[in-house]
Short mmCIF file of the C-alpha atoms (twelve columns), coordinates in Angstrom:
data_MODEL
# 
_entry.id   MODEL 
# 
loop_
_atom_site.group_PDB 
_atom_site.id 
_atom_site.type_symbol 
_atom_site.label_atom_id 
_atom_site.label_alt_id 
_atom_site.label_comp_id 
_atom_site.label_asym_id 
_atom_site.label_seq_id 
_atom_site.Cartn_x 
_atom_site.Cartn_y 
_atom_site.Cartn_z 
_atom_site.pdbx_PDB_model_num 
ATOM 1   C CA . GLN A 1   0.000   0.000  0.000   1 
ATOM 2   C CA . LEU A 2   1.223   3.455  -0.885  1 
ATOM 3   C CA . GLN A 3   2.221   5.768  1.963   1 
ATOM 4   C CA . LEU A 4   2.888   9.463  1.509   1 
ATOM 5   C CA . VAL A 5   4.808   11.872 3.734   1 
ATOM 6   C CA . GLU A 6   4.902   15.613 3.070   1 
ATOM 7   C CA . SER A 7   7.653   17.890 4.343   1 
ATOM 8   C CA . GLY A 8   9.171   21.303 3.734   1 
ATOM 9   C CA . GLY A 9   6.504   23.529 5.201   1 
ATOM 10  C CA . GLY A 10  7.209   26.378 7.555   1 
ATOM 11  C CA . LEU A 11  6.944   30.091 8.174   1 
ATOM 12  C CA . VAL A 12  7.980   32.391 5.351   1 
ATOM 13  C CA . GLN A 13  7.612   36.101 4.673   1 
ATOM 14  C CA . PRO A 14  5.442   37.378 1.818   1 
ATOM 15  C CA . GLY A 15  7.368   37.170 -1.437  1 
ATOM 16  C CA . GLY A 16  9.447   34.272 -0.172  1 
ATOM 17  C CA . SER A 17  9.769   30.720 -1.426  1 
ATOM 18  C CA . LEU A 18  9.363   27.210 -0.098  1 
ATOM 19  C CA . ARG A 19  9.806   23.792 -1.633  1 
ATOM 20  C CA . LEU A 20  7.483   21.069 -0.446  1 
ATOM 21  C CA . SER A 21  8.317   17.406 -0.835  1 
ATOM 22  C CA . CYS A 22  6.056   14.376 -0.913  1 
ATOM 23  C CA . ALA A 23  7.902   11.104 -0.421  1 
ATOM 24  C CA . ALA A 24  6.223   7.820  -1.288  1 
ATOM 25  C CA . SER A 25  6.884   4.377  0.102   1 
ATOM 26  C CA . GLY A 26  5.279   0.996  -0.143  1 
ATOM 27  C CA . THR A 27  5.108   0.851  -3.919  1 
ATOM 28  C CA . ARG A 28  6.415   2.595  -6.977  1 
ATOM 29  C CA . PHE A 29  5.046   6.069  -7.567  1 
ATOM 30  C CA . TYR A 30  5.415   5.954  -11.316 1 
ATOM 31  C CA . TYR A 31  1.914   4.873  -12.309 1 
ATOM 32  C CA . TYR A 32  0.027   7.228  -10.006 1 
ATOM 33  C CA . ALA A 33  -1.573  10.538 -10.864 1 
ATOM 34  C CA . ILE A 34  -0.300  13.042 -8.322  1 
ATOM 35  C CA . ALA A 35  -1.914  16.201 -7.034  1 
ATOM 36  C CA . TRP A 36  -1.234  18.866 -4.430  1 
ATOM 37  C CA . PHE A 37  -4.108  20.215 -2.376  1 
ATOM 38  C CA . ARG A 38  -4.285  22.797 0.345   1 
ATOM 39  C CA . GLN A 39  -6.754  23.622 3.065   1 
ATOM 40  C CA . ALA A 40  -6.876  26.965 4.822   1 
ATOM 41  C CA . PRO A 41  -8.630  27.410 8.176   1 
ATOM 42  C CA . GLY A 42  -12.380 27.514 7.700   1 
ATOM 43  C CA . LYS A 43  -12.145 26.690 4.006   1 
ATOM 44  C CA . GLU A 44  -12.631 23.599 1.913   1 
ATOM 45  C CA . ARG A 45  -9.683  21.632 0.612   1 
ATOM 46  C CA . GLU A 46  -8.766  22.809 -2.895  1 
ATOM 47  C CA . GLU A 47  -6.669  21.213 -5.580  1 
ATOM 48  C CA . ILE A 48  -3.857  23.494 -6.684  1 
ATOM 49  C CA . SER A 49  -1.812  21.352 -9.046  1 
ATOM 50  C CA . CYS A 50  -1.777  17.893 -10.530 1 
ATOM 51  C CA . PHE A 51  0.225   15.570 -12.718 1 
ATOM 52  C CA . SER A 52  -1.860  13.157 -14.735 1 
ATOM 53  C CA . SER A 53  1.202   12.161 -16.734 1 
ATOM 54  C CA . SER A 54  4.779   13.352 -17.235 1 
ATOM 55  C CA . THR A 55  3.628   15.915 -19.776 1 
ATOM 56  C CA . ASN A 56  0.156   16.804 -18.567 1 
ATOM 57  C CA . GLN A 57  0.111   19.290 -15.706 1 
ATOM 58  C CA . HIS A 58  -2.597  21.539 -14.393 1 
ATOM 59  C CA . TYR A 59  -2.475  24.473 -11.978 1 
ATOM 60  C CA . ALA A 60  -5.210  26.418 -10.258 1 
ATOM 61  C CA . ASP A 61  -5.440  30.059 -11.330 1 
ATOM 62  C CA . SER A 62  -4.560  31.139 -7.792  1 
ATOM 63  C CA . VAL A 63  -1.059  29.617 -8.071  1 
ATOM 64  C CA . LYS A 64  -0.373  29.611 -11.808 1 
ATOM 65  C CA . GLY A 65  2.949   31.214 -12.624 1 
ATOM 66  C CA . ARG A 66  4.125   31.025 -8.997  1 
ATOM 67  C CA . PHE A 67  4.038   27.314 -8.158  1 
ATOM 68  C CA . THR A 68  5.752   24.521 -10.077 1 
ATOM 69  C CA . MET A 69  5.184   20.835 -9.549  1 
ATOM 70  C CA . SER A 70  7.780   18.229 -10.420 1 
ATOM 71  C CA . ARG A 71  8.331   14.553 -9.822  1 
ATOM 72  C CA . ASP A 72  11.358  12.333 -9.504  1 
ATOM 73  C CA . ASN A 73  10.348  8.753  -10.182 1 
ATOM 74  C CA . ASP A 74  13.804  7.443  -9.270  1 
ATOM 75  C CA . LYS A 75  13.453  8.975  -5.791  1 
ATOM 76  C CA . ASN A 76  9.764   8.105  -5.586  1 
ATOM 77  C CA . ALA A 77  8.935   11.717 -4.759  1 
ATOM 78  C CA . VAL A 78  7.100   14.781 -5.994  1 
ATOM 79  C CA . TYR A 79  7.843   18.382 -5.218  1 
ATOM 80  C CA . LEU A 80  6.015   21.698 -5.156  1 
ATOM 81  C CA . GLN A 81  8.195   24.756 -5.642  1 
ATOM 82  C CA . MET A 82  6.320   27.781 -4.335  1 
ATOM 83  C CA . ASN A 83  7.578   31.242 -5.207  1 
ATOM 84  C CA . SER A 84  6.227   34.743 -4.589  1 
ATOM 85  C CA . LEU A 85  4.246   33.470 -1.647  1 
ATOM 86  C CA . LYS A 86  1.303   35.489 -0.401  1 
ATOM 87  C CA . PRO A 87  -0.478  35.505 2.965   1 
ATOM 88  C CA . GLU A 88  -3.458  33.854 1.264   1 
ATOM 89  C CA . ASP A 89  -1.248  30.851 0.487   1 
ATOM 90  C CA . THR A 90  -1.280  30.028 4.201   1 
ATOM 91  C CA . ALA A 91  -2.738  26.534 4.557   1 
ATOM 92  C CA . VAL A 92  -1.983  22.904 5.242   1 
ATOM 93  C CA . TYR A 93  -0.646  21.367 2.044   1 
ATOM 94  C CA . TYR A 94  -1.325  17.752 1.126   1 
ATOM 95  C CA . CYS A 95  -0.224  15.483 -1.666  1 
ATOM 96  C CA . GLU A 96  -2.570  12.905 -3.129  1 
ATOM 97  C CA . ALA A 97  -1.766  9.900  -5.284  1 
ATOM 98  C CA . THR A 98  -4.476  8.206  -7.303  1 
ATOM 99  C CA . ARG A 99  -4.555  4.994  -9.306  1 
ATOM 100 C CA . LEU A 100 -7.487  2.850  -10.360 1 
ATOM 101 C CA . SER A 101 -9.910  5.136  -8.524  1 
ATOM 102 C CA . THR A 102 -8.107  4.689  -5.196  1 
ATOM 103 C CA . SER A 103 -6.600  7.748  -3.555  1 
ATOM 104 C CA . TYR A 104 -3.889  7.996  -0.917  1 
ATOM 105 C CA . TRP A 105 -3.119  11.062 1.179   1 
ATOM 106 C CA . GLY A 106 -0.257  12.267 3.269   1 
ATOM 107 C CA . GLN A 107 -0.651  13.885 6.693   1 
ATOM 108 C CA . GLY A 108 -0.031  17.383 5.379   1 
ATOM 109 C CA . THR A 109 2.538   20.084 6.048   1 
ATOM 110 C CA . GLN A 110 1.756   23.573 7.346   1 
ATOM 111 C CA . VAL A 111 2.735   26.611 5.299   1 
ATOM 112 C CA . THR A 112 2.376   30.010 6.924   1 
ATOM 113 C CA . VAL A 113 3.060   33.196 4.989   1 
ATOM 114 C CA . SER A 114 3.329   36.146 7.316   1 
ATOM 115 C CA . SER A 115 5.531   39.105 8.079   1 
# 
C-alpha cells in the first residue's frame, strides 16, 4: 500500500519561497496521478496542481505562474516549488496519489506566509 509523507513547510515572509516534498513508500510512484491540495482554516480543501502524466500538468489560477510541480520517479517523490508566496497561500498542504480510482493522502505540512 502506498504511503505518503509531506515535508518542507514552515513560516515564510510574503514574497518568499518554499519547496514542499512528498515522499512515497510501499510501492512505486510511477503509475500514479499526483496532485497537491491545500486547506486553509475555515475553508474547503482545494486542488492546486496535478500531474496526470509526465507531460500533462494543471495548476489552479490562484497559483499559476508562482508554483511549479515536479516529480522524480527514481526517488519516488514529488515536489512543489512555491515562489512569490502570499499571505493567502497560508494553509496545510497535502499530496494525493491516485490509481485505479483509489486515492492515498499524506498527513499534510503547514505553510504560513506572514511578516
